[in-house]
N, C-alpha and C positions, 0 to 999 in steps of 0.2 A: 694292168694285167700282165703286160710284158715284163715289167720290173719284178712282179711277184714270181713269175716263172723263172727268170734269171737267178733270183736270190735263192729260190728253193733248189734249183739244180746245183748251185754252189754248196748249199748246206748238205747235200747228199754225199759230197766228197769228204774224206777224212782230211784233217788239218795238214798232215805231212804231204798229202798229194797236192793240196792247194799251194803249199810252199814250193813244191817242185815246179809247178806250173809258173808261179811268180818268178822263181829263180831262173827258169829258162828264158822267160821274157826279158828279165833284167840283163842277162848276159848277152842276149842278142842285141839289146840296146847298147851295151858296152862295146860290142863289136862295131856298131854304127858310129858311136862316139869317137872311136879311134881315128876315123877319117876326118874329124874336126880338129883334133889336137894339133895337127901340123899347121893350121891356119889361125887358130884362136887360142886365147889364154885358157888355162884350166877353169878359172872362175867364170870366164865368158861362156864356156861350154855348159857349166853347171847352171848359169842363169838362163840360157836358152832352153835347157832341159826343163827348168821350172816354168818358163813362159809357155812352152808348148803344152806341158801338162795342165797348166791353169786354163788355157784356152779350150782344150778338149773337155776337161771336166766341167767347166762352166756351161759349155754348149750341151753337154750330156745331161747334167743334173738340174740346171736352172734353179739354183737355190732361191727360196722365197724371201720375203722381206725380213722375217724373223731371224734368218741366218746372218743378217748384216747388222744386228743390234746387240747391245748389252754384253753380258758375260759370255754368251755364246760366241759372239764375234771375237771377243778377247781370247777365249780358249782356242778357237779355230786359228786365230792369227799366231798365237804362241806355237801351236802345233806346226803350222805351215812354215814359220820362220825357223824353228828347230830342225825340221826336215831339210829345208833348203840349205841352212848353214852346215848341216852334217854332210851334204853332198859337196858343197863348195870346199870345205876344209879337207875332205877326203881326196878330192881331185887335186888339190894343191899338195897333199901329202905324197900321192903316188907320182907327182912330178919330181919329187926329191928323194924318194925311197923306192927300193924294190917292191913290187906289188905284193908279194907274199909277206914281206915284213909289215907293210902298212895294214894288210888285212888282219894279220895276227894281233897287232897292237890294237886296232879298232875293235876287234872282237872282245876285248876286255870289258867293253860297255855291257853287252848282253850277258857276259859271264857274271858281272857284278850284280845285275838284276836277278839272274837265276840264283846266285848264291844267297841273296837276301830272302829269296822265296823258298830256300831249302828248309824242309821241316822233318824229313825222315832220312833214314840211312839209304833208302832206295833213291831219294832225291839226290843225296850226296854222291852216290855211285854213278847216277846218270850224268851229273855235272862233271865228274872226273873223266868219264868216258868221252863226253863231248869235247872237253878241253884237250884231252890226249888226241882225239881224232882230228881236230882242227890243226893242232900242232904238227901232225904227221902229213896232213894234206898240203898246207901252205908251204911255200919255199921261203923259209925265213933266212935272210942273209943280213947280218947286222952291219950294214954299210949305208952311207948316205949322210945327209946333213942333220945336225941337231934340230934345226928348224923343222925338218920333215918329221922327226920323232914327236916334237911338241904338237905339230898339226895332227898326227895320227892319234895321239892321246886325246886331243880336243875332239876329234871325230868319235872316239870311243865314248866320251862323256855325252856328246850330243846324241849318239845312238841310244844310250841308256835313257836320255830324256825323251827321245822319240817313242820308246816303248811305254814309258810312264804316262806321258801326255796323250799318246795315241790310244791308250786303254780308256782314258776318260772320254775322249772324243767318240770312240767306237761304242761304248756302252751308253752314251747319251741318246741313242736312237736315231741320230741323223749323221752318222759317220761320213758317208760319201758326200753329202751336201756340204758338211763342214770341211771336208778335205778340199773341195773345190774352192770354198771361201778362203781357207788358210793359204792355199797356193797363190790365190790372187793377191792376198795381202802381202805375202812374202815377195812376190814378183815386184810389187810397187816399192816396198821397203829396200829391196836389194837392187833397185834399178841402176845405181851407179856402176854395178858390174857390167852393164851393157856397153860401157866404153870399150870393152875388150871384144866386141862382136861386130865391129864395123864392116868387115869384108863379107859377112853373111847377107846383109840387106841388099847387096847388088847381085846376089847369086841365088836364083830360085832353087837350084839343086841343093845348095848348102842349107838353105832355109828349110827345105823339105826334110833333110837329114836331121836338122835340129828338132823339128816337130816329131819325127819318128823316134828320136832318143827320148823325148818327153813321154810319148805314149808307151814305148816298150820298157823304159827304165823307171818310170814314175807312175803313170796312170794304172797300168795292169798290176804291178807288184804291190803298190800301196793300197789299191782298192781291195786286193786279196788280203792284205794285212788287216784291213778294217773288218773284213768278214771273220778272219781267224781270231782277232782280238776280242770280238764279241762272244766268241765261243770258249776261249781258254783264258787262263790267268796269265799274269805278266811273266812269271818264272818259267812256265811251260812254253810260252811264246818265245822267250829269250833262248831257250834250248833249241826250239825249232829253227831259229835263225842259223844254227850250225849246219843246216842242210844246204845253205847257199854255197859255201866252198865245195861241198860234196857235189852239188849240182854242176858247178863250173867244171870240175874234173870229168864228170860224166858227159857233159856237153862237148868237151874236147875230144873224148873218145868217139862219140857219135858223129860229130860234124867234121872233125879234122883227123880222125884216126890216131889221136894221141893216146897211146896205151898207158894207163896209169902205172907208176912204179909200184914196187911191193909196199913201200911205206904209205903211198897214197891209197892203195887198195885197203890196207889195214886201217888207215885213217877213216875211210868211208864206212867200213864195217863198224868201227868204234862209234862214229857219229850216229849211224842208224841204230845201233844197240842202245846208246844213251837216250836217244829220242824215244825209242820204243819203251824203255824202262820207265822213263818219266811220264810218258803218255798213259801207261797202264795205271800208274798211281793217280794221275789227274782225272781219270774217268770216274773215280769213286767220290770226287769232291765237287762235282759239277753243280751249278746253280743256274737258274734261268736268267738270261740277259734280255734287255729291252729289245723289242723287234724293230727293225727298220720300217719307217712309215711306208705304207703301201704293200707290206708283206704279211704273210700269215705267220702266226706264232709257230715255232718249231716244236712239233710233238715228240721229236726224238731226243731222249735225255742224254744221249751220247754227245750232242752238239751244244750243250749248255756251257755257260761260263764257269771256269774252275775258280773256287774261292781258295784263298791262301791263309 
């Protein structure tokens, strides 16, 4: 009953609002992660984030035996590994590139997914607005190592893979359970990265921060992603991801009184406009997605999964 109530309350919120909630959590987590970068390698922080998320998700969801067998286990493992590698590679990229540059390059992944899902002039206009908006928001400075650029491009490819595989996991009807299994599998497969986390195990405070990063930056936003992916198509989801850099800018205004520049404000407006334009088109193409076990079918046609 508790799970049903929680799921239904999430379904009542529009997808962009859910993304803003997930984005706020993710960037709070990023602020916590900053405190770990001085003592750990970027890959070590990413692995601890993965470990913390896996432990919390397994304790919360308690996946049944079927989740650990056959094709379902393989799909969950591929999804978990793709997600984990995306985070590892991105952390390594921002250690070598300005953050804005890395974000701009990585966003090429969702843009590619959205471009392949473009079917109408409205879709194309929405994609153009979102790309323009992200370009105005992020601080792109073409400096840093060639290795950093390669890592950022790899993160873009993995982000596209996250969307494609994540959609299959979400619409399988067991998204959150498979998310827990996938993170557990990825934690084991990437355990060699734990060599960069030695100082954490002797410090309860650092270990607590690592778990906090896992919850804020992985559990909350990726669980929200699973809800949204069950309701919308891959192309629309990819455009919604553009709300993340806009959220980061707004978070800076609210928490740090960092007033956006004119270009950032215009960028936020372009992103919101593009998402709204694509969302209006998506509402006419919806189809029902499988319900999460233990939840009631959603009677609201506006929250069905968009076909492309």
